[in-house]
C-alpha positions as a Markdown table, in Angstrom:
| # | Residue | x | y | z |
|---|---|---|---|---|
| 1 | Met | 92.3 | 115.7 | 97.2 |
| 2 | Ile | 92.9 | 112.2 | 98.5 |
| 3 | Arg | 91.1 | 109.5 | 96.6 |
| 4 | Thr | 91.3 | 105.8 | 95.6 |
| 5 | Ala | 93.7 | 105.2 | 92.7 |
| 6 | Arg | 92.1 | 104.4 | 89.4 |
| 7 | Asp | 93.3 | 102.7 | 86.2 |
| 8 | Glu | 93.9 | 106.1 | 84.5 |
| 9 | Asp | 96.4 | 107.0 | 87.2 |
| 10 | Ala | 98.8 | 104.3 | 86.1 |
| 11 | Ala | 100.9 | 106.6 | 83.9 |
| 12 | Ala | 101.3 | 109.3 | 86.6 |
| 13 | Ile | 102.1 | 106.6 | 89.2 |
| 14 | His | 104.7 | 105.2 | 86.8 |
| 15 | Ala | 106.3 | 108.6 | 86.3 |
| 16 | Ile | 106.5 | 109.2 | 90.1 |
| 17 | Tyr | 108.0 | 105.7 | 90.7 |
| 18 | Ala | 110.5 | 105.8 | 87.8 |
| 19 | Pro | 113.3 | 107.8 | 89.5 |
| 20 | Ser | 113.2 | 105.5 | 92.5 |
| 21 | Val | 113.8 | 102.5 | 90.3 |
| 22 | Ser | 116.5 | 104.1 | 88.0 |
| 23 | Ala | 118.4 | 106.3 | 90.4 |
| 24 | Gly | 117.2 | 105.8 | 93.9 |
| 25 | Val | 117.0 | 103.2 | 96.6 |
| 26 | Ala | 113.5 | 103.7 | 98.0 |
| 27 | Thr | 112.7 | 100.5 | 96.1 |
| 28 | Phe | 115.0 | 97.6 | 95.4 |
| 29 | Glu | 113.3 | 97.1 | 92.0 |
| 30 | Thr | 116.0 | 97.5 | 89.4 |
| 31 | Glu | 114.0 | 97.2 | 86.1 |
| 32 | Leu | 111.4 | 99.9 | 85.5 |
| 33 | Pro | 108.0 | 98.2 | 85.0 |
| 34 | Gly | 105.8 | 99.6 | 82.2 |
| 35 | Val | 102.7 | 101.6 | 82.6 |
| 36 | Glu | 100.5 | 98.5 | 81.9 |
| 37 | Thr | 102.4 | 96.6 | 84.6 |
| 38 | Met | 101.7 | 99.4 | 87.1 |
| 39 | Arg | 98.0 | 99.3 | 86.1 |
| 40 | Glu | 97.9 | 95.5 | 86.7 |
| 41 | Arg | 99.6 | 96.0 | 90.1 |
| 42 | Leu | 97.1 | 98.7 | 91.0 |
| 43 | Arg | 94.1 | 96.5 | 90.1 |
| 44 | Ala | 95.5 | 93.5 | 91.9 |
| 45 | Arg | 96.3 | 95.4 | 95.1 |
| 46 | Leu | 93.0 | 97.2 | 95.3 |
| 47 | Gln | 91.2 | 93.8 | 95.7 |
| 48 | His | 92.5 | 93.6 | 99.2 |
| 49 | Tyr | 94.4 | 96.7 | 100.2 |
| 50 | Pro | 94.1 | 100.5 | 99.8 |
| 51 | Trp | 96.0 | 102.4 | 97.1 |
| 52 | Leu | 95.4 | 106.1 | 97.5 |
| 53 | Val | 96.6 | 109.1 | 95.4 |
| 54 | Trp | 96.9 | 112.8 | 96.2 |
| 55 | Glu | 95.5 | 114.8 | 93.3 |
| 56 | Asp | 95.9 | 118.5 | 92.9 |
| 57 | Ala | 94.5 | 120.4 | 89.9 |
| 58 | Gly | 93.9 | 117.2 | 88.0 |
| 59 | Glu | 97.5 | 115.9 | 88.6 |
| 60 | Val | 98.6 | 113.0 | 90.7 |
| 61 | Leu | 101.4 | 114.2 | 92.9 |
| 62 | Ala | 101.8 | 111.3 | 95.3 |
| 63 | Tyr | 100.5 | 107.8 | 96.0 |
| 64 | Ala | 100.5 | 105.5 | 99.0 |
| 65 | Tyr | 99.4 | 101.9 | 99.3 |
| 66 | Ala | 99.4 | 98.9 | 101.7 |
| 67 | Gly | 100.2 | 95.4 | 100.9 |
| 68 | Arg | 100.5 | 91.9 | 102.3 |
| 69 | Phe | 103.4 | 91.7 | 104.8 |
| 70 | Arg | 103.9 | 87.9 | 104.6 |
| 71 | Glu | 102.0 | 85.1 | 102.9 |
| 72 | Arg | 101.0 | 83.1 | 105.9 |
| 73 | Ala | 97.4 | 83.6 | 107.1 |
| 74 | Ala | 98.5 | 84.4 | 110.6 |
| 75 | Tyr | 99.9 | 87.7 | 109.3 |
| 76 | Asp | 96.6 | 88.9 | 107.9 |
| 77 | Trp | 96.3 | 91.7 | 110.4 |
| 78 | Ile | 99.6 | 93.4 | 109.6 |
| 79 | Ala | 100.4 | 95.2 | 106.3 |
| 80 | Glu | 103.4 | 96.8 | 104.8 |
| 81 | Thr | 103.0 | 100.4 | 103.6 |
| 82 | Ser | 104.7 | 102.5 | 100.9 |
| 83 | Ile | 104.5 | 106.1 | 99.8 |
| 84 | Tyr | 106.0 | 108.0 | 96.8 |
| 85 | Val | 105.8 | 111.7 | 96.3 |
| 86 | Arg | 106.6 | 113.4 | 93.0 |
| 87 | His | 109.9 | 115.3 | 93.4 |
| 88 | Asp | 108.5 | 118.8 | 92.8 |
| 89 | Ala | 105.7 | 118.1 | 95.4 |
| 90 | Gln | 107.9 | 117.1 | 98.3 |
| 91 | Arg | 108.2 | 119.1 | 101.5 |
| 92 | Arg | 104.6 | 120.4 | 101.3 |
| 93 | Gly | 103.0 | 118.1 | 103.9 |
| 94 | Ile | 101.4 | 115.9 | 101.3 |
| 95 | Ala | 103.2 | 112.7 | 102.5 |
| 96 | Arg | 102.0 | 113.0 | 106.1 |
| 97 | Arg | 98.4 | 113.7 | 105.1 |
| 98 | Leu | 98.2 | 111.0 | 102.5 |
| 99 | Tyr | 100.0 | 108.5 | 104.7 |
| 100 | Gly | 97.6 | 109.4 | 107.6 |
| 101 | Ala | 94.6 | 108.7 | 105.3 |
| 102 | Leu | 96.1 | 105.4 | 104.3 |
| 103 | Leu | 96.6 | 104.3 | 107.9 |
| 104 | Glu | 93.0 | 105.3 | 108.7 |
| 105 | Val | 91.7 | 103.2 | 105.8 |
| 106 | Met | 93.7 | 100.3 | 107.1 |
| 107 | Arg | 92.1 | 100.7 | 110.5 |
| 108 | Leu | 88.7 | 100.6 | 108.9 |
| 109 | Gln | 89.7 | 97.3 | 107.3 |
| 110 | Gly | 90.6 | 95.8 | 110.7 |
| 111 | Ile | 94.3 | 95.8 | 110.1 |
| 112 | Thr | 96.1 | 96.2 | 113.5 |
| 113 | Gln | 99.7 | 96.8 | 112.6 |
| 114 | Ala | 101.4 | 98.8 | 109.8 |
| 115 | Val | 105.1 | 98.3 | 108.8 |
| 116 | Gly | 107.3 | 100.7 | 107.0 |
| 117 | Val | 110.4 | 99.3 | 105.4 |
| 118 | Ile | 113.0 | 102.0 | 104.8 |
| 119 | Thr | 116.4 | 101.8 | 103.0 |
| 120 | Leu | 118.9 | 103.4 | 105.4 |
| 121 | Pro | 119.9 | 106.0 | 106.1 |
| 122 | Gly | 116.5 | 107.3 | 104.7 |
| 123 | Thr | 116.6 | 110.3 | 106.9 |
| 124 | Ala | 113.4 | 112.0 | 105.6 |
| 125 | Ser | 111.5 | 108.7 | 105.5 |
| 126 | Val | 112.6 | 107.8 | 109.0 |
| 127 | Ala | 111.6 | 111.3 | 110.3 |
| 128 | Met | 108.2 | 111.0 | 108.6 |
| 129 | His | 107.5 | 107.6 | 110.0 |
| 130 | Glu | 108.5 | 108.5 | 113.5 |
| 131 | Ala | 106.4 | 111.7 | 113.3 |
| 132 | Met | 103.4 | 109.4 | 112.4 |
| 133 | Gly | 104.0 | 107.3 | 115.5 |
| 134 | Phe | 106.0 | 104.4 | 114.0 |
| 135 | Ala | 108.7 | 103.0 | 116.2 |
| 136 | Pro | 111.9 | 101.2 | 115.1 |
| 137 | Ala | 111.5 | 97.5 | 115.0 |
| 138 | Gly | 114.8 | 96.2 | 113.6 |
| 139 | Val | 117.4 | 96.4 | 110.9 |
| 140 | Trp | 118.2 | 93.9 | 108.1 |
| 141 | Arg | 121.9 | 94.4 | 107.4 |
| 142 | Gln | 123.2 | 94.5 | 103.8 |
| 143 | Cys | 120.1 | 92.9 | 102.5 |
| 144 | Gly | 119.8 | 94.7 | 99.2 |
| 145 | Tyr | 122.4 | 95.4 | 96.5 |
| 146 | Lys | 121.6 | 98.3 | 94.2 |
| 147 | Leu | 123.5 | 101.1 | 92.5 |
| 148 | Gly | 126.9 | 99.4 | 93.1 |
| 149 | Gln | 126.6 | 98.9 | 96.9 |
| 150 | Trp | 124.9 | 97.0 | 99.7 |
| 151 | Trp | 122.1 | 98.7 | 101.7 |
| 152 | Asp | 120.7 | 98.1 | 105.1 |
| 153 | Val | 117.0 | 98.2 | 105.5 |
| 154 | Gly | 115.2 | 99.4 | 108.7 |
| 155 | Val | 111.7 | 98.3 | 109.8 |
| 156 | Trp | 109.4 | 100.7 | 111.5 |
| 157 | Gln | 106.1 | 99.5 | 113.1 |
| 158 | Lys | 102.9 | 101.2 | 114.2 |
| 159 | Glu | 100.0 | 99.7 | 116.1 |
| 160 | Leu | 96.8 | 100.9 | 114.4 |
| 161 | Gln | 94.4 | 99.4 | 116.9 |
| 162 | Pro | 94.5 | 96.8 | 119.7 |
| 163 | Ala | 94.5 | 93.2 | 118.5 |
| 164 | Ala | 91.4 | 91.3 | 119.5 |
| 165 | Thr | 91.4 | 87.7 | 120.6 |
| 166 | Pro | 90.1 | 86.1 | 118.5 |
| 167 | Pro | 90.4 | 88.7 | 115.7 |
| 168 | Gln | 87.7 | 89.5 | 113.2 |
| 169 | Pro | 88.7 | 88.9 | 109.5 |
| 170 | Val | 90.2 | 91.9 | 107.8 |
| 171 | Thr | 87.8 | 93.5 | 105.4 |
| 172 | Pro | 89.1 | 93.5 | 101.8 |
| 173 | Phe | 89.5 | 97.1 | 100.5 |
| 174 | Gln | 87.2 | 96.3 | 97.6 |
| 175 | Ala | 84.4 | 95.7 | 100.1 |
| 176 | Leu | 84.9 | 99.2 | 101.5 |
| 177 | Ala | 85.1 | 101.0 | 98.1 |
| 178 | Asp | 81.6 | 102.5 | 98.1 |
| 179 | Thr | 80.9 | 102.6 | 101.8 |
| 180 | Pro | 79.9 | 105.8 | 103.6 |
| 181 | Ala | 82.8 | 105.2 | 106.1 |
| 182 | Leu | 85.4 | 105.4 | 103.3 |
| 183 | His | 83.7 | 108.4 | 101.6 |
| 184 | Ala | 83.7 | 110.2 | 104.9 |
| 185 | Leu | 87.3 | 109.5 | 105.5 |
| 186 | Leu | 88.5 | 110.5 | 102.0 |
| 187 | Gly | 86.0 | 113.3 | 101.6 |
């Protein structure tokens, strides 16, 4: 089941995220935040952007969210996306379905562009993004130092819908939370 993340999901989200912080490079965060910090991040992000989870038999197996790309108002119609899948739930198609739902929610909000930022080589992540219709948009060379080495980061971009001129304001996720359109999308 795909649904909006809730406060009580913070511990499961923390557990899924922890290996990426301590032993991986999917994130450049180097200090593992606590469960309460994850809960605060979740609450703050849900004000404006979607944070979805994949739940199976009462367990959160994956989560995906969107966030502000850059601070300037001119960037309001583009958002950066992230997805994390619990290690034992990978290679089951969860990531593509959850990410697809995230992108659809972003469309409902009026967001026109999605950006995926991938630590290279990131073979599985690159393949998933390209299968979802993202195209390479550039590489930031040696921009992150973690686990004793420098890492390149690739940027993939996907148009979610044509940009209107002038654009309508993006609908904050919180305003969509109880709408029939969101319920229809997430089931």
